[in-house]
C-alpha positions as semicolon CSV with decimal commas, in nm:
position;residue;x (nm);y (nm);z (nm)
1;M;13,803;3,959;29,663
2;N;13,992;3,647;29,591
3;I;14,373;3,687;29,579
4;N;14,581;3,411;29,439
5;W;14,913;3,406;29,619
6;K;15,118;3,181;29,405
7;K;15,493;3,169;29,353
8;L;15,608;3,347;29,036
9;N;15,788;3,150;28,773
10;K;16,006;3,285;28,494
11;S;15,725;3,228;28,254
12;D;15,494;3,457;28,456
13;I;15,719;3,767;28,409
14;P;15,672;3,961;28,084
15;G;15,969;3,930;27,849
16;N;16,118;3,663;28,071
17;Q;16,319;3,926;28,271
18;M;16,402;3,844;28,632
19;G;16,653;4,129;28,697
20;F;17,014;4,119;28,822
21;S;17,142;3,874;29,073
22;L;17,356;3,990;29,365
23;I;17,663;3,819;29,213
24;E;17,622;4,010;28,886
25;V;17,603;4,340;29,074
26;I;17,916;4,259;29,279
27;V;18,111;4,163;28,965
28;A;18,003;4,486;28,792
29;I;18,110;4,696;29,092
30;A;18,446;4,515;29,106
31;I;18,513;4,584;28,737
32;L;18,415;4,950;28,781
33;S;18,644;4,980;29,086
34;V;18,943;4,841;28,895
35;G;18,879;5,093;28,616
36;I;18,855;5,385;28,858
37;L;19,178;5,278;29,035
38;A;19,357;5,260;28,699
39;V;19,248;5,614;28,613
40;A;19,358;5,740;28,956
41;S;19,697;5,575;28,912
42;M;19,738;5,742;28,572
43;Q;19,663;6,081;28,731
44;G;19,946;6,036;28,983
45;T;20,191;5,928;28,715
46;A;20,092;6,218;28,490
47;S;20,141;6,466;28,775
48;R;20,490;6,330;28,853
49;N;20,586;6,341;28,486
50;N;20,465;6,701;28,459
51;V;20,681;6,801;28,757
52;F;20,982;6,625;28,605
53;A;20,922;6,791;28,267
54;E;20,900;7,131;28,435
55;S;21,228;7,063;28,621
56;R;21,399;6,956;28,299
57;T;21,277;7,269;28,120
58;Q;21,405;7,489;28,404
59;A;21,744;7,309;28,397
60;A;21,769;7,359;28,020
61;T;21,694;7,728;28,072
62;W;21,972;7,758;28,333
63;A;22,216;7,574;28,105
64;T;22,131;7,798;27,808
65;D;22,164;8,109;28,025
66;R;22,506;8,000;28,151
67;V;22,632;7,918;27,799
68;E;22,519;8,259;27,672
69;K;22,693;8,440;27,960
70;L;23,017;8,247;27,912
71;V;23,027;8,291;27,534
72;D;23,013;8,669;27,584
73;L;23,328;8,667;27,803
74;D;23,678;8,752;27,687
75;W;23,881;8,454;27,560
76;N;24,122;8,478;27,859
77;D;23,856;8,527;28,128
78;P;23,917;8,301;28,433
79;L;23,562;8,166;28,402
80;L;23,660;8,024;28,060
81;S;23,970;7,847;28,190
82;D;24,044;7,479;28,236
83;A;24,098;7,527;28,610
84;D;24,242;7,183;28,683
85;G;24,414;7,129;28,346
86;D;24,245;6,797;28,270
87;G;24,136;6,906;27,921
88;Q;23,896;6,690;27,723
89;A;23,904;6,413;27,988
90;G;23,744;6,650;28,240
91;L;23,451;6,772;28,033
92;D;23,203;6,544;28,215
93;D;23,322;6,619;28,572
94;T;23,058;6,722;28,825
95;D;23,242;6,693;29,157
96;F;23,366;7,021;29,300
97;D;23,588;7,110;29,597
98;N;23,696;7,460;29,486
99;N;24,059;7,346;29,465
100;P;24,209;7,391;29,116
101;A;24,480;7,134;29,194
102;T;24,223;6,854;29,228
103;T;24,165;6,666;28,906
104;N;23,832;6,493;28,832
105;D;23,653;6,803;28,955
106;A;23,445;7,045;28,753
107;D;23,632;7,357;28,650
108;H;23,361;7,589;28,781
109;R;23,030;7,569;28,969
110;A;22,730;7,787;29,049
111;T;22,403;7,716;29,227
112;Q;22,058;7,837;29,134
113;G;21,792;7,717;29,378
114;N;21,771;7,336;29,354
115;Y;21,994;7,335;29,047
116;T;22,373;7,307;29,047
117;I;22,545;7,433;28,733
118;Y;22,889;7,292;28,650
119;W;23,095;7,396;28,354
120;N;23,415;7,252;28,220
121;V;23,650;7,391;27,960
122;A;23,897;7,212;27,735
123;D;24,149;7,430;27,553
124;N;24,241;7,360;27,189
125;V;23,973;7,089;27,155
126;P;23,875;6,979;26,893
127;I;24,130;7,201;26,711
128;N;24,376;7,477;26,804
129;N;24,232;7,814;26,904
130;V;23,896;7,661;27,001
131;K;23,766;7,603;27,351
132;T;23,510;7,335;27,420
133;L;23,265;7,444;27,685
134;R;23,038;7,185;27,846
135;V;22,768;7,301;28,089
136;I;22,606;7,037;28,310
137;V;22,301;7,120;28,522
138;V;22,203;6,864;28,786
139;W;21,909;6,862;29,025
140;S;21,707;6,638;29,250
141;H;21,334;6,691;29,277
142;Y;21,113;6,462;29,488
143;G;21,383;6,196;29,481
144;I;21,422;6,207;29,103
145;Q;21,773;6,290;28,981
146;G;21,803;6,484;28,660
147;Q;22,079;6,619;28,439
148;V;22,092;6,843;28,133
149;V;22,413;6,880;27,932
150;M;22,493;7,147;27,672
151;E;22,813;7,188;27,478
152;R;22,948;7,480;27,282
153;F;23,265;7,543;27,084
154;I;23,412;7,889;27,128
155;P;23,658;7,989;26,855
156;R;23,929;8,244;26,923
157;I;23,869;8,543;26,704
158;I;24,200;8,698;26,605
């Protein structure tokens, strides 16, 4: 048996196919790795956004609940009063020290888990015999601050 041990040339391989070089394999793996890291990063961002959306939905639910409870109260109920007398200028206040004499504070406050619910009242705004009620729900979840604001006009029914 006579074996011819000669070096192969490109022309000796059918279809002129030598295979992949090591460099081509490394480049392909690098491109695949970048793609996989991008997908993993998107997963993390999507999860954070889902948590934030859930928190915002819960805050909107608390705000709606508070507005509905306050609208059902009597016109002269203390919970529908402008406690510090700052009127329309105080509708956006979210500080609170439970002292009605302090201006720049929310008129009222309640807490519900991680959510703090503030509500401010302005009498005779925008017209006489109408109260403007603004409910502000604030929260912090995983370092993200959020706020939902709802406003309602409550007319005096005579």
